[in-house]
C-alpha positions, 0 to 999 in steps of 0.5 A: 519507562521503568516504575520501581515500586518497592513495598517494604513489609512489616518485617522492615525489608519484605522485598528481600527473599532468599529465592526468586522465581521469574517467569519469562518475558516475550524476549529472552533474558540471556543476552546483553540487552538485559541487566539484573540488579540484586540488592540486600539489606545484609551488611555481610557478604551475600553469595548469589547464584543466577540460574536458568529455570532448568537449573543451568548456572548463568553466573555467581555474584556477591552483594552487600548493603550499599553495594548491590550486584549489577550483572549484564547478561552475555550474548547478542540478542540475535542469538536469543530470538523471541519466544513462541507462544502456546508451547512449552518452554524449558529454561526460559525463566530465571531462578535467583538464590541468595544465602541471605535475603535479596531483592531483584530488579530485572531490566530490559536495556535494549534502548533501541540501540542493538545495531548489528547485534539484533532487531526489534523483533528479538527484543524491544526496549526498554522495560523493567521487572521487580520480583515479588519474591514469595509474594509472587508465588500463587495458584490463582491469577487474574491477568491484566494490562494497563489498557485493553485492545490492540497495542499497535502494529509497530514496523509492520510486525503485526497487531500486538496484544498483551502476552502472559507467561507462567512458570512452574515451580513443581513437576506435574503442574496443570495450567488451566486458562479460563476453565480449560486445562491447556498444558502440564508443566514440570519445574522450570518449564514455562508457557506464553499465551494471549488472553483477554484482560481479567482471565482467570489462570489457575495452576495445580501447584505454585507458579509465578506469572508475568504480564508483558507486551513484546512491543507497545506503541501508545502514540508512535513509539514502540517499547517492550513492557513487563512486570509480575502478575501477583496472585489473588492471595496477596491482592488488596483493596487500596492502591496509589498511583502517581502519573509520570510524564507520558501521554494519555494513552500510556498513562492509564490504569486498569483495575481487575475484579477478583470477586463478583459485584466489586465496587471500585472508587477512583479519586484523582488528585492534582500535582499538589495533592488537591482532590479533583475528581471521584469516579465510582463503578461496579464490576459485576463479575470477577474478571471484569475491569475498569480503565481510567487515566492516571491522575489528571489528563496531561498533568505530570505527577498528578495522582490517583487512589483506587479503593474497592470493597473487595480485593482487586488487581491493579495494572498501571502504565507509566511513560516518557511521552509515548515510551511506555512500560507496565507496573503492577501496583502493590496495595498499601496496608498496615502490614505493607511498606518498608523501612529500607530499599536499595537499587542501582542507577539505570543504564542504557544498552551502552551502559551510559547513565539514564535519568529518573524521578521517584516518589516516596509514599508514606502514611506519616506527616513527620518521619524523616526520610533519608536518601543515601544518609541525607534527609531528602527534604533538606536537599535543595530543589526538593519540595516538602511532602504533600498530602493526597487529599485527606487520606493521611498518605503523603508523597515526596517527589524527587529527580535523580539530579537533585540527589546527585545522580548516585550510582546506588540509591538507598532510601530509609526511614523509621516510617513504613515507605512505599517507594517508586523510582521511574526511569524516564528520559534519555529517549527511553523509559523503564517501568517495572513496579518494585512492589512489596506486598503485605507481609505473609505468615510463615508457610504451614508445616505439613505432616502426612498421616498414613492410612488405607494402605499408604503413608500419605492418606491425609496430611495435617497442616499447622501454622504458628498459634497466637495469630488468630483469626485464621482462615484455611484455603484450598486451591485459593478458595476459603474452606468453610469452618477451617479457622484454627491454626491447624487443618487436616487435608483430605484432598490433594491440592494447594493449601494456604492459611491466612493469619492475623499478624501483629500489624493487625492485617490478615494475610495469606501464606504462600501455598503449599502442595499436598499430595495424597496417595492414590492409584492412577491407572492407564489403559489403551486400546485400538479399534483395529489391530490389522488396519490397512496402510493409509487408513485411520485407526482410533486409539482410546486412552483411559486414565482412571483414578482407582484410589479414593483420594483425588489427584492433581496435575495429572497428565499422560504422555502419548506421543504417536510413534513413527508408524502413525500420523496424527489426525485428531484428538478428542479428550473428555477433559483437558487438552492434547498437544500432538507435538509433545504427546502430552494429554493435560488432564488436571484434577481427577477425583477418586473413582473417575475415569477420563478418556482420550481418543486419538485418530491416527493415519497408519503409515506404510513404515515405522514403529507401530507400538503406541504407548501411553504413560504417566510421567515419571514424576507422577506421585502414585502408590501403584506404578505397575499400571502407569503405562499401557501399550498397543500395537497394530500389524498393518496390511499393505495397500494395493498398488493402484495406477491410474492413467487418465483416458485420452480426451474425446469430443462431444458427444462421445463418452469414455469407458473408465472400466477399460484395462488400460486405465488401471494398467500397472496396478496390483493383480487380483484387485476388485475395481469399483467406481465412485463419484466421490473420494470417500466412495460413498456414492457409486457411479452407475455408468462407468462404461459410458462416462461423461466429462468429470472426475470419478474415483476408482477404488481398488480392493485387495482380497484382504480388504485393503483398498486405495482410491484414486481419481480418474479424470474424464475429459469430454471436450465440447465440439464447437459449432460450424463457423459462419461465413458468407459468399466472398468476392475477390479480384484477380489482381489481389492474388488472394489465397485460401488463408484470406477467406473470412469466417468466424471461429478459431483454428479454422481449416479449409477443404475442397469438399463438405466431408473428406476431400483435401485440406488446403494448406492455405497458400493456394490461390483462390479461384471461383468456386465453393470452399468448405471451412471448419473450426477446431477448439483448443482441445482439438475438437473439429466442427462440421464444415460450412460452405463458402461461395467464392468469386474471383473477378478479373481486375482491369488494366491501369488507366493511361494518362499523361502529365498535366499542367494547370494555373492556380487561378483556374482552381482545378480539382482532382475531378479535372484530371484527365485519364482513360478508364471508367469509375476512376479513383484518384489517390495520393500514393501508388498503393494504399494512401488516401482516396481523393473525393475529387473536390480537392484543389490540385497542387503540384505533385504526383497523383495516382489513378485507377479504374474499377470494373463493374464487378468492383475490381480496381486496377493498379494505379497510374501515376500522373504528374501535375504542375500547378503554375502560379497565375500572375496578378492582374496588371495595373493601369489607369484611364487613358485619353487620346486625340483622334488625330493621333490615330492611336491603336490598342498597342499604344495602351499603357499597363504594367506586366508582361505578355499583355493581352487586351480584350473587349470584355472582362472575361471572354470577349475578343482578343485585340491584335493591337493594331485596332484604332482606339475609340472611346470606351473600356478595354481589358488587359491581362498579363501572361506568365512565362508558364502561360498562365494568364492573369485576371483582366484589368479594365482601362477606360479610354477616351479619344477626343476629336482633334480641332481642324487646322485654322484657316486664315484670310489674307494678311493685312500688313502694317503701314508706316502709320499702322505698326501692326498687321492682322489676319482672320481665322476663317473657320473660327470655333469659339470653343477652341483655344487658339495658340499663336506662337510667338505671342508677344504683342499679339492680341486676338479678338474673336476670329481676328488676330493683330500682330506686329511684324513677324512670322507666326504659327496658329493652332487650335486646341480642345480637350488637350488635342491640338490641330495642325498649325498654320503659318502666317507672316506679318511683314515689316515696313521701313519708312524713310525719315530724316534722322540725325542718327544715321548719315545719308548715303552720298557715295555709291561705294559707301555703306551706311547701316541703318538701325532697327532694320531686320530681315524681311523689313520693307524699305520704302 
C-alpha cells in the first residue's frame, strides 16, 4: 500500500528540489519491478538524469508540469538479488538530478507477479517512497517503524525485522549507530542494518536514510515496505494520520522521542471528524517510543492527531487488509504545506492501473481545492470537507474513480495543502509518504580563515540577515550563545542554522560540512619481526591527530596482505572490518592518539609487508605521515610427522618417545611432550603413556615449533567369559560352535593357556574345553574352563499302526510303543510335544524315548486311525407268548451287526439262540470297521400261552332242539375263548351252545392264544310232510330235498 503525503512548503512547492539522494531498500532498484515518477512545477521542459549512487548513469528523462516522467527500470529481479546487511555497498542508492526543481516518487511494483522473473526473496511488493529532497539530508536520525517486534516469517524465509539503510553524500563519512562507530562510507556508498526502534544514528557528514522491511506480514500477507527517515532537524510536534483500509496490525503508528521527558498526546477522530478518544503518555528518554492504532479500531478513514511538547518522529503503517507499507509522516506547521502537488497513476508489475484513495488536509474552511482543474467538492460522490474536532484542520476524502481515474493527478489551491494519496486495492498496496517538511532556510555560506600555517584554520559561516532569531547547531546540537546570522567555526564537523522565516516558524537549514586543517599521522609496529610460520603476530596501528583542530570521519585502511590470516582486532575506538580492512574511527580531537591492535596468523607464503594508510580522500595538511608499513621475515616451521602408535591392551602402556612415532620429521628437532595443545602442561611419563591424547612439540634450533597430537589407545581387556558345564546327546552331533558362554567374539581352546584354537566345526566329545572373548579392539580375555559331557542317544522306539473307535475317547497316552520315557509329537522333528491328554484323531503321531541322561532318540512315526463309532440302535419294548418259544435272535432293533447283552455294559453277549424270558435285553450295533456302539435297553415280556381247551362230548341237536352243546372241561374264567365261526354260538361259562356245524375253540390271554380244539355239531334231518317237496315213488326217481346239507342226519 502506498501512502503519498505531499507536504507543500512555504515557497508553494517545497517538495520540489533539483537534486534527490535516495538510500537503498533491502531490494535493488535496478530491475523492472521498480518504477520512478518524477514531477515538476515548471511549465518549461526539465531535463532529468537518473544515476546510481556512484554516478553511473541509468537514464535521462524530461518532464513538464502536467506531464511527469514515468520510468520503469530494466532487468529481471532475479538478476538484482536482495542486498546483504552489515556491509558497505557501492552504487546501491539513487541520485536524481533536474535542471529545475523536481519531486520523486519511487515505487516497488513487484505485485506478487514476478513469475519466472524472480522470487519474493529478490523483491516482495508493493511499496513506495517519496523523496524528502533537501529535507531528508541530515546528520542525526531516530530510526523507527510503524510497529515493534517480529514482522513475521513469510514463506519460511526467517524472522523478519525492520531494516534501515544510510547513504553517504560525501567521502569519509563515519556512521555511528547507538554510540558505536560502525563503518566509514565514501560518497554514494551505503550500509544496511537492523536496530531497535528509537536508535540514534549519526554521521560525520550529511547523509540520507530509509526505514524498510524486506517482507512484512501483518496477518498472513507479505509485503515489502519502505520510506525515508527524516533527520531530527526537520521534525515537528504536530502530525495528522488518516486510517486506510487495513487491519489493526497494519494500521498502527509509532511515535519516537528525540528528547528526554517528551509528553505525547494522541487524539482519535471518527470518520466524520468527531473526537472519540484522547491518550497521553510521557516518553522518559530520547529514543523511547509509543505505538497506537490509527484512528479507531477497524474503522476506515477515521483519523488521529499527534501533538507533543518536543519534536518527535512519526512512522505510520497503512494497508489494504493485510497488504501493508510504511509512511513517514511529515509534521504540519505554518511553514508547511503546498499550493500544488502532482503525481502519476499507480501501475502494477504488468503496467495495469491500480485503484487508490486520497485525502487533502488543510487549515482552511473555504478555499477551493482543484483536482486537474475542477473544484473537487463539486464532483459527484465526494463529500464536503469535515473538521477534525475543533483543531481547525479539515479533510477532504476522494477515490480515484470519483475523479475519473486520471493518468496524471494534479492538485492545487490557494491554501496550503497536505495531500496523501494511498494506493489500496487490486490485491496490492503501496505506502510511501510524499512528505513536504517545513520550508528550510538557505544553506549557510562558508569562508575559510587561514592561520597556524594552514588556509582553513577556522571557518566563518553566514546566513542571510533579517530572519532572527537564529540558532546555530554543531553536529545537530544547539551551540549555546550562537544566535546571530554568522558564526565562526573552530571545529571540524557539520553546521546548520535555524532561521525564523516569514511564515513565523524557526526551521533548520541543511547541514554543511566544515573541514579545518589538521595533521593526522599513522604509525605501525609489529611485536615480532622474525616470527615463526603459523604463529601469531600483533600489529599495532596508531592514528594520531598531531594538529590542534579536531578531525571527523577519520578512518584508516589496513587490509592484511596475503602473508597473514586475520585472527582478531581490538580498536581503542570505533570498529575494524577485517573483510575490507577499514578501521572506522570517527572524530579525533587534536592531540589524541587512537590505537588498533590486529592479531594475525603468519602464513607459510605470501606478502608480508603490511601497510596502514589514511584514505586518499582524507583532507590533511601533511600527507607525508599518512601511511606506515611494517614487514616480517617469517622462519619456517619444522616438519612434524606423527604416526599414532599401535593400540595395546590393558594393562599395557605405550612409549610415545619412540622414534617410530616421529619418523619422517625434520632433523635436529627437540621433542617435548604435553597434555594440552597449547603446550602449557607437560606430560610427566611419556615413556609409559596411558590411554589419551597427548601433544608432541617439535622445536627447531631457531625456536620455531609445531605441535601435533598423538593418540595413545589402550584398549580394555575384557573379563573372561562365564560358562557352566554343558551336556549334549550324541545324536545332536554338536560342535564346538554350539558351546554356550557369555561374551563376544569367543574363541575355544583345548587348554587353559596355549594349546590349540578350535575352528568351531569339531564334534564335541566328553571332556574340558576353554573359552575366551575378544573385544572389538582385538583384546583377548583370560580363558574359562567348561566341562562337556556327551551322552549316548537311545534308538527310536518301535510301534505299529493303531486303530481306535471314536467312542473310546482314546488319548495320546493310550498309544502303544516300545521304549521308556516316551514323548509323542505331531511332527517327525520339531513340532509340538503332546501332553498325553489330547484326544486321538486319525493321523500320524511321532514317538521318541529319552534316556536317563536326558538324551532323546529319533522319532518313530505311528499311523493312527480313529473310526467313527455308530450310534446306539433304536428299539422299543417287545412282548411274546411262551408258546412261541422266541429266542434272542427274534428281538427287533435298528442297525447292523447287532449284538445283544444281558447288561448295559459288560455282561454276557448272547449267542442269539437263548429262549426269551421276561426281562431287559441290551443291544448294540457294530460298524464295518469294528466299532461297537453304545447299547440300547429293550424291555421284553414273555406272557404264558393259555392251555388248549378240553371239551366234553357234544350234545347233538334233536328234531326238537335245533342246537347242540359242549363243555370246556379245563375252563379258566380269565381266558377269553374264541369260537370260530361264531354265528349262532353262545357261551355261558364253560358251556357253549352252537347250531350244527364245525367249530374251533381257542383260549386267549395277554394276546397269547392257545392251540385250537375242533368240534362238530351235527345236523339233524327230520322227515315231515311237506308239500313243497314231492314224495319219492320210484326207485329211479331222484327227489331233491331242500335245506339238507353235508353231514345232516336224515331220519
